N, C-alpha and C positions, 0 to 999 in steps of 0.2 A: 559109793554113797547113794542112798535112794533121794527120788525127787521129795520124798517127804521129809527126809533128814535135811535136805537144805531148804526148802520151805519154812520148817520150823525155826533152822539157824538165822534165815533172813526175817522172819517175821519180827524181830526186833525192831524198835525205833532207829536204833543207832546203827551205823554202817559196821559190821563186824569185823571188816577187812580196811577199814578206813574210807577218805573219799579221794585220795590223794593217788595219783599213777604209781604203780610199780617203778622202781629204779631203774632196772633193765629197759622198761619200755621208753622212759624219760630219756635214757641214754643214746638209745637207737631212733628216737623221734626225727633227728634231723635226715637220717638216711631213708626216712620213709616219705619225704616231702613229695616224691613224684607219684605215690600212691593214690590215686583219687579215691578209690572204693575200698575200705578196710574191714575184713571180717574179724570180729572178735570172738574167740571160742572159749566156752566154759567161763563166760564172764562175769558170772555172779552178779553183783550190785552195781557193776557197771563205771568203777573208777577208772579203768584204762581206756573204755570206749568214750568215755565224756572228754578225758584229755586229748584223746585224738580227733576228737570232734571240734575241739576248742582250737586244734591247730588248721582246720579247714577242710579235714577228711569228710567223705560219706562214710558213715559207719554202720554195719550191720551186726547186731548182737545176738549170740547164741546162747542159750543156758536151759537146763532142764526146769530151773525154779521159776515159777511163775511169782513168787514172792522176790526173787531177787530181780527179776525183769522190771516188775513194777516200780522197785525201788532205782533201778538203772535210769527209768525214764524220769522219775522224781528228780534225780541227781541231774539228769541232762537238763529238764526245765529249770532248775535250780541255777545252773550256770550258763542258760541262755542258748542252748544248742538243742540240737536234734537227732536222735539217734531211731533206727529201726529196729525192732527186737522181734526174734523168732524162738517160740518154746520148743525145744527138741532135745531128745535123748542122744547125746552126740556118739554112745558105743553102738548106736543101731542107725544113724540119719547118713545116707549116701548124699554127698554135696554135688550141688550143679557145678559141672566143671568149669573153670575159667572164670569166675563170676568176680573175682576180686583181683585186685592190685597187690595187695598185702594181705597175710592173715597173722593173728597175734591170739597167744593164750598162755595165761600166768596162773600156776598151779592148778591146772586141770588135771586132776588125779581121778583116775579109773583103773578098774582092775587090769592086771598084767595082760590078761587074754583080750582086752580091748586097746589096749596103748597102741599098738601098731595101726589099727583100724583109724582111730582116732587121729594120728599123724598123717596117715595117708590120705584121709579126706580132707585135711586141713591143704596138705600140698594140692590135692586135686581141685582144690576151690580155687586155686590162684592162677592167673593166666601165665603163659610162658614168660620169661623174664621177670615175673613177679617174685616178692619175697615172702619168706615164713620165718616167724620168731616166735620161741618160746622160751619159757624159764617155768622149771617144776623143780621139786625137792627128789633128791637122790636117794637111794637105799641108806646112805650112811647118816641121813638126817635123824633116823631114830635114836642115835645117840646124843643128839643135841637137845630135842624135847621142846624147841621154839617155835613149833607149829607144823601144820601139815598131819596127813593119816598117820595113827598109830600102827599102820599094818604095813609090812614091806612089800605085801602083793600089790599095794595102791601107790607104790613109789617107783622110782624109774632107776635104770641102770644105765651108766655112759655106754657100754659097749652095745646095748640095745640102740641107744639114741644115734649112735654113730653108724650103724647098721641102716637104720631107716633113712638117713640122709646121704648115705654115701655115694649116690648117683648124681648129687646136685651139687653147685658150687656153695663151698661153704666158706661164709664172710666171716663167722665168729663162733667158737664153740669153747666152752667153759665149765670144768667139773670142779668145785671146791667151795671153799667157805663164802658166805655174803650175808651181809647185815641186812634183814628184813624186818624192820618193826612197822607193821601195817594192821592198824586197829588191834584188837583184842586178841586176834587168832595167830598172829606173825610177831613174835617177841624177842628179835634180838638175832644173834648169829645163828645161821644155819648152814647147811649144805647142799648146794643146788647144782643142776645141769642147765646151761645156756646154748640155745643154737639159734643161728641166723643164717639162713640158705637163700640162695637166688635159684629159682627152679627153671 
């Protein structure tokens, strides 16, 4: 989906995915306590980044949408924390190696041909011994209709994800249903893939 699409989506006064952090991120928060600097990828309006900043992490946010980043900064100010924001097309941006202690992505949906690059760059951005976690909708999500892209080419397959993370220590992997009621765009039980790895 284009920068223009996301700028239009995020130009609303409301937060289209809500202001509360994703449930999987909240569940993993305790295991991130040693991560001083966290990179949040395809972060949109900042709900996960602000949650992590409130836990005491230094947070850098990446998204292609200027509107999303502006709202992320507004949410951080509202919650009394600071985040750094970087406007970037994550299907093209090569990340500086080893700049973060952890990388986080929630529902960062890009075309099939760019998915491996995005995951590889997240992993690259993390120091050896750091962690990477992400939750995305699986291709099975099309049958649920409770959020996410309506195009299978923008969704993820478990086989691909397992291949991308195969050389790292897998701390958690899940492929199945999850209840995600987050703002107006995620509205109930869907089908997700979760991964949490140490690099």
